[in-house]
N, C-alpha and C positions, 0 to 999 in steps of 0.2 A: 725458789726463794730469791728475792731481789739481792743483787750483789751486796748492797750495804748491810742487809740482814745477816750476811755471813761473816761480817767483820768481828774480830775478837780483840780484847785488850792485850797489852804487852805483859801485864803482870800475872797472867795465868787464870784469872777469874773470868768466866764467860760473860761477855758484855750482854747486859739485858736479862740476866738470870739471877734469881736468888739462889743461895746454896740449896742443892737438891733438885733444882728444876732441870729441864732439858737443856742441852747445850747448843748454842748458835754457832759454835766455832767450826772451822773447816777441818780441823784435825789437831792432834796433839802437837804442841810446840815444844821443840827441844829447849832444854835449859841452856843458859850460857855455858859454854865450855864443852858441850857434847858435840859429837860429829867432827867434820873436818875443821882444821884451824882457821881462824878468821884472818882475812887480809886486814892490815892496819891502815890501808889507804884512807884518806880523810875526804869527806865532802867539804868543799870550800866554805868556811864559816866566817870569812873576813867581814862580810856585811853585818854579821851578828856581833862582831867584836872580839877578834883574837882567838888564840888557841884554846882558851877555856870553853869556847862555844863550838868547837869542832867535835864531830862524831865520826867514827869509822864509816866509810861509805856504805858498806854492806849492812851495818847496824841501822843507819839512817833509812836505807831502803826498806829494811824489815819493819821498822817503826811506822813508816808510811803505809806499808801493806796491812799492818795489824790494827791501825787506828783510822779515824776519820780526818786526820790532820795532814796538811801539806808539809813538804820538807821545810819550807820557810817557817811554818808554825812550830814544827818540832825543834828547829834550831833556836827560835825565840824562846820556847819553853825551856830548852837546855840552858840558855843564857840566864833567864830569870831564876831558874832553880839553883844554878851555880852561885848566883849572887846572894842566896840565902845561907850559903856555907861559908865557913872561915876560909880565907884565901889559901891556906896551906892544905886544905882538903879538896880543892876544886879540881885537881888533876885526877882524882879517883872518884868523881861524882857518881858513877854508876854503882859504887859500893857503899855510898853514904845514905843516911836517912836524915831528913830535916824535921826537927820537932814541930808539933802542931802549933806551938806558940809563934814560931817563925813563919810557918805557912800562912797563918792568919794575919800576918803583917802585910800581905799582898793586898793592894787596894781592891782588887777584883773580889776578894773574899771578906775583907774586913767589915764591910757594911751588910753582908748577906745574913739575914736572920737565921739561916739554917747552917751557918758555918761549922758548928761543932758536929752536926750530923753528916755533913759532906765529908769532913775529915774521917769520921768514924766509918763511913761506908766505903770510901776509896782507899783507906789505909790497909796495908797488909801486915802491919805490926802484930806480932803474936800476942803481945801483952795488952793490946787494945789502947795504946797511948795516943793514937791518932797521928803519929809521925808518918812521913811519906818518903818513899824512895822516888827516884826519878821516874821509874815506870809507873808507880802509883799516880804521880803527878800527870803523866801523859794520859793515863786512863781517865782521870778526872776531866782534863781538857778535851779529850776525844768525845766523851759523852755529852759535854756541855757545848760542843761545837755546833755551828750552823749545819754541818753536813751529817750529823748523826740522825738516825731515823726516829720518828715519833715513838715507835715500838720500844726502842732502846732507851730513849729519854724517859718514857713513862715507867719502864721497869725500875730505873734508878730513882725517879721521883718517888715511887712507891716505897722503895727501901729507905730513902731519906726521911719520909714522913712516918715510917713505921718505927717510932721512937724506942719501943721495947724489943724490936727485932723478932717478933713472934709470927711474922708472915701475914698479919691482918691489921687493918686499921680499926681499932675499937674506939670507944668514947674517950678514953684517956689520950690516945694518939691524936684524935681530932681536936680535943681541947688544947693540947700542946701546939698543934699546928695553927690553930686560930690565934693563940697567944703570941706565937712567933710572928704572925702576920700583922697583928694589931698592936703589939707591944704590951708590956705588963705594967706600965705606969698607971697611976690613978686616973689620969685623964683619958687614957685609951682602953684600959682593960674593961672587958664586958662584964656586966653584972651576972650573977648566977643564973637568973631567969633568961637573960639575953643569950648566954652561952648555951643553955639547955635548948632553947628554941632554935638557935642556929644549927646545932648538932642534929637536932631532930629533922630539920629541913634538909641537911646534907644527906642523912640516912634515907629519908623518903625518896630523894632523887637518885641515890647511888646504890643502895642496898637492895639489889634485885631479888635475892633469895630470902630476904626478910629475917636474917639471923642476928641482926643488931650490930653487924660489923661490915666492913668493906674489904673484899679480897682483891687480888691483883686483877682478875678478869673484870670485875665490876669497876675498879678504878680505871682500867684502860678503856672501858666502854664510855665512861664519863669524859675521859681525855679525848676520845675520838670525836666528841661533839664540841670540843673546845679548840677552834681554829688558831687561837693565839698562843696555845700552850708551847709549841715547839720554839717559837721566836722568843718567848719570855724565859724559857728554861735554857739559858746559855751563859757562859762565862768566856769572855774574849780577852786575851792578854793585850 
């Protein structure tokens, strides 16, 4: 398996796998606080702007190992995430969650038509409110980075487009997908007949087993023939 394919996210969910699928991870990751005590030595974050942008050296190394991000990208992510928190909470950034409403103020997400689904997929909030921890934020940036593999990007694209989270893309998912891309205003919204024809065309091209839906394997097969997918599926701070 290629080196990149063994990468896993920092938040504990296997990169590129829907719940219940096989795991691409290299092994179980200890939760914070288990094992030997951490050294509190810091990676120099001066270029990123002061102490609020510093991380313990070993934690920064671990984040680099578990994601597709460079140390500079992780430090920038830390800075941008901390700026979404009240000043009095920035010293305990790793223990805080940022509400979805704040996450969506980031210019990189604000104009994305799938912003709500992106928050839903990458958030580990138990109540499903779309809020993010710093590690959720790193997972998001890792998957959308230039260095992430097409396999991992396609797994997460599938999850984002699976609006009802049932593991398949059916006609309702495809209709929502098209509406996100075209907009739902009177001038851009497709007519019922246009939508039906477009969805039929999509299924004829993608639904290999002819069951009326698109599963992950079928979706990845389509993506494998789309050379521009990886370069378009990215978010860069």
